[in-house]
C-alpha positions as a Python dict, from the first residue, in 0.01 Angstrom:
ca = {
    (1, 'E'): (0, 0, 0),
    (2, 'T'): (-90, -128, 305),
    (3, 'G'): (-231, -455, 391),
    (4, 'A'): (-544, -506, 584),
    (5, 'N'): (-564, -743, 868),
    (6, 'L'): (-722, -1081, 788),
    (7, 'H'): (-779, -1247, 1076),
    (8, 'I'): (-537, -1344, 1435),
    (9, 'L'): (-531, -1680, 1519),
    (10, 'R'): (-571, -1723, 1908),
    (11, 'G'): (-465, -2076, 2061),
    (12, 'H'): (-159, -2141, 2167),
    (13, 'G'): (-17, -2144, 2451),
    (14, 'G'): (334, -1966, 2462),
    (15, 'S'): (490, -1790, 2117),
    (16, 'V'): (489, -1885, 1813),
    (17, 'S'): (847, -1943, 1665),
    (18, 'G'): (819, -2075, 1314),
    (19, 'I'): (538, -2018, 1062),
    (20, 'A'): (461, -2125, 701),
    (21, 'F'): (196, -2122, 422),
    (22, 'A'): (118, -2436, 235),
    (23, 'H'): (185, -2422, -180),
    (24, 'K'): (-170, -2443, -313),
    (25, 'K'): (-374, -2519, -19),
    (26, 'D'): (-601, -2297, 220),
    (27, 'Y'): (-392, -2364, 500),
    (28, 'A'): (-77, -2241, 711),
    (29, 'V'): (122, -2428, 984),
    (30, 'S'): (294, -2246, 1297),
    (31, 'G'): (510, -2389, 1550),
    (32, 'S'): (525, -2227, 1913),
    (33, 'M'): (749, -2288, 2229),
    (34, 'D'): (458, -2474, 2410),
    (35, 'Q'): (599, -2736, 2191),
    (36, 'V'): (289, -2802, 1970),
    (37, 'A'): (241, -2736, 1625),
    (38, 'K'): (-112, -2646, 1449),
    (39, 'L'): (-256, -2604, 1106),
    (40, 'W'): (-476, -2326, 1057),
    (41, 'R'): (-736, -2273, 786),
    (42, 'V'): (-647, -1903, 645),
    (43, 'S'): (-940, -1830, 485),
    (44, 'T'): (-1129, -1863, 764),
    (45, 'G'): (-866, -1819, 1065),
    (46, 'T'): (-1005, -2179, 1210),
    (47, 'L'): (-777, -2437, 1369),
    (48, 'V'): (-763, -2782, 1192),
    (49, 'R'): (-561, -2997, 1439),
    (50, 'N'): (-284, -3020, 1642),
    (51, 'F'): (44, -3197, 1574),
    (52, 'E'): (179, -3315, 1933),
    (53, 'G'): (471, -3512, 2019),
    (54, 'H'): (804, -3249, 2038),
    (55, 'T'): (897, -3242, 2415),
    (56, 'S'): (1101, -2879, 2353),
    (57, 'T'): (1032, -2575, 2110),
    (58, 'I'): (887, -2602, 1747),
    (59, 'A'): (1045, -2370, 1507),
    (60, 'P'): (1136, -2443, 1106),
    (61, 'V'): (765, -2579, 989),
    (62, 'C'): (729, -2656, 609),
    (63, 'F'): (515, -2803, 370),
    (64, 'S'): (581, -3058, 126),
    (65, 'A'): (515, -2948, -229),
    (66, 'D'): (188, -3101, -256),
    (67, 'D'): (96, -3035, 85),
    (68, 'T'): (61, -3358, 208),
    (69, 'M'): (298, -3344, 443),
    (70, 'L'): (438, -3122, 718),
    (71, 'V'): (805, -3126, 858),
    (72, 'T'): (877, -2985, 1181),
    (73, 'G'): (1203, -2882, 1344),
    (74, 'S'): (1264, -2843, 1751),
    (75, 'S'): (1485, -2743, 2047),
    (76, 'D'): (1469, -3107, 2113),
    (77, 'N'): (1722, -3190, 1859),
    (78, 'S'): (1470, -3410, 1686),
    (79, 'A'): (1235, -3325, 1274),
    (80, 'R'): (913, -3504, 1233),
    (81, 'I'): (759, -3563, 960),
    (82, 'W'): (344, -3572, 969),
    (83, 'D'): (51, -3661, 741),
    (84, 'V'): (-111, -3308, 681),
    (85, 'E'): (-475, -3453, 649),
    (86, 'T'): (-473, -3710, 932),
    (87, 'G'): (-233, -3563, 1143),
    (88, 'D'): (-54, -3894, 1233),
    (89, 'L'): (349, -3936, 1286),
    (90, 'L'): (506, -4069, 933),
    (91, 'Q'): (863, -4019, 1067),
    (92, 'I'): (1117, -3913, 1292),
    (93, 'L'): (1417, -3774, 1159),
    (94, 'G'): (1733, -3853, 1392),
    (95, 'K'): (1874, -3725, 1714),
    (96, 'H'): (2053, -3400, 1605),
    (97, 'A'): (2368, -3336, 1867),
    (98, 'E'): (2233, -2890, 1876),
    (99, 'L'): (1831, -2797, 1831),
    (100, 'I'): (1703, -2759, 1481),
    (101, 'R'): (1710, -2401, 1313),
    (102, 'A'): (1555, -2476, 909),
    (103, 'I'): (1454, -2748, 720),
    (104, 'S'): (1346, -2794, 365),
    (105, 'I'): (1216, -3112, 183),
    (106, 'S'): (1221, -3188, -205),
    (107, 'K'): (959, -3124, -428),
    (108, 'D'): (969, -3535, -471),
    (109, 'G'): (895, -3543, -95),
    (110, 'K'): (1210, -3801, -52),
    (111, 'I'): (1488, -3551, 41),
    (112, 'V'): (1464, -3359, 387),
    (113, 'V'): (1717, -3089, 522),
    (114, 'T'): (1824, -3013, 841),
    (115, 'G'): (2004, -2733, 961),
    (116, 'C'): (2163, -2721, 1356),
    (117, 'D'): (2272, -2446, 1598),
    (118, 'D'): (2651, -2594, 1523),
    (119, 'G'): (2638, -2508, 1178),
    (120, 'V'): (2617, -2851, 1053),
    (121, 'A'): (2356, -2955, 808),
    (122, 'F'): (2217, -3295, 712),
    (123, 'V'): (2066, -3490, 403),
    (124, 'W'): (1798, -3734, 519),
    (125, 'N'): (1638, -3991, 272),
    (126, 'R'): (1328, -4046, 408),
    (127, 'E'): (1358, -4369, 168),
    (128, 'N'): (1607, -4478, 432),
    (129, 'P'): (1532, -4336, 779),
    (130, 'S'): (1830, -4515, 968),
    (131, 'G'): (2030, -4171, 944),
    (132, 'P'): (2146, -3861, 701),
    (133, 'V'): (2264, -3979, 400),
    (134, 'H'): (2520, -3691, 419),
    (135, 'T'): (2671, -3433, 693),
    (136, 'L'): (2682, -3099, 528),
    (137, 'K'): (3003, -2910, 750),
    (138, 'R'): (3165, -2522, 637),
    (139, 'H'): (2945, -2298, 814),
    (140, 'K'): (3127, -2178, 1176),
    (141, 'N'): (2831, -2000, 1303),
    (142, 'Q'): (2431, -2109, 1372),
    (143, 'L'): (2259, -2131, 1032),
    (144, 'R'): (2012, -1919, 935),
    (145, 'S'): (1860, -2156, 609),
    (146, 'A'): (1898, -2459, 448),
    (147, 'V'): (1690, -2512, 86),
    (148, 'I'): (1695, -2747, -137),
    (149, 'S'): (1669, -2639, -492),
    (150, 'E'): (1378, -2641, -735),
    (151, 'D'): (1513, -2942, -896),
    (152, 'G'): (1635, -3105, -588),
    (153, 'S'): (2021, -3127, -689),
    (154, 'K'): (2164, -2912, -480),
    (155, 'V'): (2156, -2766, -114),
    (156, 'I'): (2197, -2332, -20),
    (157, 'T'): (2275, -2303, 333),
    (158, 'T'): (2335, -1988, 520),
    (159, 'D'): (2389, -1862, 822),
    (160, 'R'): (2401, -1560, 1052),
    (161, 'L'): (2681, -1403, 955),
    (162, 'N'): (2536, -1456, 574),
    (163, 'N'): (2778, -1647, 459),
    (164, 'I'): (2637, -1900, 179),
    (165, 'V'): (2720, -2215, 37),
    (166, 'V'): (2590, -2444, -195),
    (167, 'W'): (2598, -2826, -181),
    (168, 'S'): (2491, -3132, -433),
    (169, 'V'): (2222, -3337, -275),
    (170, 'K'): (2391, -3647, -461),
    (171, 'T'): (2775, -3650, -287),
    (172, 'G'): (2714, -3368, -21),
    (173, 'K'): (3005, -3219, -138),
    (174, 'E'): (3066, -2801, -162),
    (175, 'L'): (2996, -2713, -497),
    (176, 'E'): (3059, -2308, -486),
    (177, 'E'): (3090, -2118, -186),
    (178, 'H'): (2923, -1717, -218),
    (179, 'D'): (3051, -1409, -120),
    (180, 'P'): (2835, -1288, 102),
    (181, 'T'): (2848, -934, 15),
    (182, 'L'): (2780, -986, -327),
    (183, 'V'): (2456, -1183, -279),
    (184, 'R'): (2128, -1038, -116),
    (185, 'I'): (1937, -1247, 80),
    (186, 'P'): (1518, -1207, 47),
    (187, 'Y'): (1220, -1203, 192),
    (188, 'P'): (1151, -1595, 183),
    (189, 'T'): (834, -1608, -116),
    (190, 'Y'): (693, -1856, -184),
    (191, 'E'): (646, -1834, -519),
    (192, 'T'): (992, -1683, -619),
    (193, 'D'): (1254, -1786, -442),
    (194, 'G'): (1145, -2143, -326),
    (195, 'M'): (1228, -2110, 10),
    (196, 'Q'): (1002, -2305, 258),
    (197, 'G'): (917, -2193, 627),
    (198, 'L'): (1171, -1974, 656),
    (199, 'P'): (1163, -1730, 996),
    (200, 'L'): (1231, -1364, 999),
    (201, 'L'): (1229, -1151, 1314),
    (202, 'G'): (1060, -818, 1186),
    (203, 'T'): (1031, -514, 1383),
    (204, 'G'): (686, -335, 1333),
    (205, 'L'): (692, -296, 957),
    (206, 'L'): (627, -616, 684),
    (207, 'T'): (798, -517, 318),
    (208, 'K'): (823, -727, 22),
    (209, 'T'): (1101, -673, -231),
    (210, 'P'): (1006, -768, -542),
    (211, 'K'): (1309, -1024, -656),
    (212, 'G'): (1615, -809, -821),
    (213, 'S'): (1510, -498, -683),
    (214, 'D'): (1549, -306, -383),
    (215, 'G'): (1249, -66, -399),
    (216, 'I'): (933, -138, -149),
    (217, 'G'): (691, -332, -319),
    (218, 'F'): (435, -366, 1),
    (219, 'S'): (444, -262, 320),
    (220, 'V'): (234, -439, 612),
    (221, 'D'): (182, -155, 946),
    (222, 'I'): (-43, -406, 1206),
    (223, 'G'): (-10, -97, 1501),
    (224, 'T'): (261, -22, 1705),
    (225, 'L'): (439, -333, 1867),
    (226, 'N'): (720, -345, 2124),
    (227, 'T'): (778, -693, 2053),
    (228, 'R'): (944, -824, 1787),
    (229, 'K'): (785, -1046, 1510),
    (230, 'L'): (806, -1364, 1330),
    (231, 'T'): (684, -1268, 932),
    (232, 'N'): (644, -1527, 650),
    (233, 'L'): (555, -1412, 298),
    (234, 'A'): (336, -1624, 50),
    (235, 'G'): (174, -1498, -228),
    (236, 'D'): (-36, -1169, -193),
    (237, 'R'): (-38, -1277, 249),
    (238, 'A'): (180, -1237, 543),
    (239, 'A'): (150, -1404, 874),
    (240, 'I'): (312, -1239, 1107),
    (241, 'A'): (333, -1341, 1479),
    (242, 'E'): (320, -1146, 1804),
    (243, 'G'): (355, -1329, 2122),
    (244, 'D'): (124, -1643, 2093),
    (245, 'K'): (-103, -1435, 1797),
    (246, 'I'): (-69, -1486, 1467),
    (247, 'H'): (-181, -1190, 1202),
    (248, 'I'): (-270, -1309, 906),
    (249, 'V'): (-226, -1001, 648),
    (250, 'E'): (-371, -992, 297),
    (251, 'L'): (-88, -710, 111),
    (252, 'A'): (-329, -486, -143),
}
């Protein structure tokens, strides 16, 4: 099935490097090489507000479960937490040794995980902003994702070689390691996989695969584009970035 292109979002002054949909509200957020995060109203394709303060590319972005907070990670080696409705900066999470590749926030909004280019992830308690409560060191290469489980008890980290490690949020200790040949990392769909704002690079055709199946559920073709596209799925919609533009596509 082919999706209809609902809107094209324009306004970034550089290539889009991160996209996330809100869980329930009519919002999407984008991060860019222009150092700005933008909040969009999905149904109309209009810009709601900018979030400014980072000094380098913003890549991973995600909403809190109640859509009241936005978390952004940047190549300036910092993560920031913002109030979605006012645009106010609520918190800056430290200075990391490397640029931030992945972020996640717990369902209750108290715990944030950041994953870096050097393979190290950090667990932050928002009530103790002086520094990370745990440093997660196991991966030997660039992190691809760092996701907090639905119940908030575990962090699942993956790297660019598809190694997967599960950690305890309470202790910061490794719980188990998965054989990457036995685990298929799916497209991040908010409703089925609980992943937030994880960037995936596509190559022209976006496919949505139902959980537990290798069959294609949906496909979206927005034309023959030579540039790689950043994609993110949420329910029946997809956001596909092409350079400094974002296509909001309905999965029919």
